[in-house]
C-alpha positions in Angstrom: 8.4 24.5 -13.0 5.9 21.7 -13.8 8.7 19.4 -15.1 10.7 19.9 -11.9 7.7 19.0 -9.9 7.1 15.9 -12.0 10.7 14.9 -11.6 10.4 15.3 -7.8 7.2 13.2 -7.8 8.9 10.5 -9.8 11.9 10.4 -7.6 9.8 10.4 -4.5 7.7 7.5 -5.9 11.0 5.5 -6.6 12.4 6.4 -3.2 9.3 5.3 -1.3 9.2 2.0 -3.3 12.9 1.5 -2.3 12.2 2.2 1.3 9.4 -0.3 1.3 11.6 -2.9 -0.2 14.2 -2.2 2.4 11.5 -2.8 5.1 10.8 -6.2 3.5 14.5 -7.2 2.9 16.2 -5.7 5.9 13.4 -5.1 8.5 15.6 -4.5 11.5 17.9 -2.0 9.8 15.0 -0.2 8.1 13.0 0.1 11.4 16.1 1.5 13.2 16.8 4.0 10.3 13.2 5.0 10.5 13.9 6.1 14.1 12.3 3.6 16.4 13.5 0.5 18.1 13.1 -2.6 15.9 10.9 -4.4 18.5 8.5 -1.5 19.0 5.1 -3.1 18.3 3.5 0.3 19.0 5.8 2.1 16.6 5.3 -0.5 13.8 1.5 -0.5 14.3 1.4 3.3 14.2 3.4 3.2 10.9 0.9 0.8 9.4 -2.0 2.8 10.6 -0.8 6.0 9.0 -0.1 4.3 5.8 -3.5 2.7 5.7 -5.1 6.1 6.3 -3.0 7.6 3.5 -3.9 4.8 1.1 -7.6 5.5 1.7 -7.2 9.2 1.4 -5.2 8.8 -1.8 -8.0 6.8 -3.4 -10.5 9.4 -2.6 -8.2 12.2 -3.9 -7.8 10.3 -7.2 -11.5 9.9 -7.5 -12.3 13.5 -6.7 -9.6 15.0 -8.9 -9.5 12.7 -11.8 -12.7 10.8 -12.1 -13.7 7.1 -12.2 -11.2 5.8 -14.8 -8.2 6.8 -12.9 -10.0 5.7 -9.7 -10.2 2.2 -11.3 -6.4 2.2 -11.9 -5.7 3.4 -8.4 -7.9 0.5 -7.0 -6.0 -2.0 -9.2 -2.7 -0.6 -7.9 -4.1 -0.6 -4.3 -4.9 -4.3 -4.6 -1.2 -5.0 -4.1 -1.6 -4.2 -0.5 -4.1 -6.8 0.5 -2.5 -9.4 -1.7 0.8 -8.8 0.0 -1.0 -8.8 3.4 -2.4 -12.2 2.7 1.1 -13.6 1.8 2.5 -11.9 5.0 -0.2 -13.5 7.2 0.5 -17.0 5.6 4.2 -16.8 5.8 4.2 -15.6 9.4 2.1 -18.3 11.0 -1.2 -16.6 10.6 -4.5 -18.2 9.8 -5.6 -19.2 6.3 -9.0 -17.9 7.1 -7.6 -14.5 7.9 -5.4 -14.4 4.8 -8.3 -15.3 2.5 -11.3 -14.1 4.4 -9.9 -10.5 5.1 -7.1 -9.8 2.8 -8.1 -12.1 -0.1 -11.6 -10.8 -0.2 -10.4 -7.1 0.0 -8.1 -7.8 -3.0 -10.8 -9.4 -5.0 -13.2 -6.5 -4.4 -10.6 -3.9 -5.2 -9.7 -5.7 -8.5 -13.3 -6.3 -9.4 -14.3 -2.6 -8.8 -11.1 -1.4 -10.5 -11.7 -3.4 -13.6 -15.3 -2.2 -13.9 -14.2 1.4 -13.6 -11.3 1.0 -16.0 -13.3 -0.9 -18.6 -16.6 1.1 -18.5 
């Protein structure tokens, strides 16, 4: 039973990574396949909002369930998001100050805290 659950978890992880890649590589088709119009700003911001909430909850669950070492690893993995957000801002006409001041600082803080928790 546990092996089955682990296989499902691994498949789900790979699938969600694939879906994320599709949103990056084929945004219109991925948005339509998600079930909303490709130009729905409200729909896209709702998607982002739910994923941000989930990311925060996941970090708290890892901390509560597994302790500070795994929390550090989770923070290091979570740093992918603000790094990518900074790149997205810069490659879509956004301000350098937002890319670095919001997303860059967030990434640095997550990496620093993650490293401290992993190495201590």
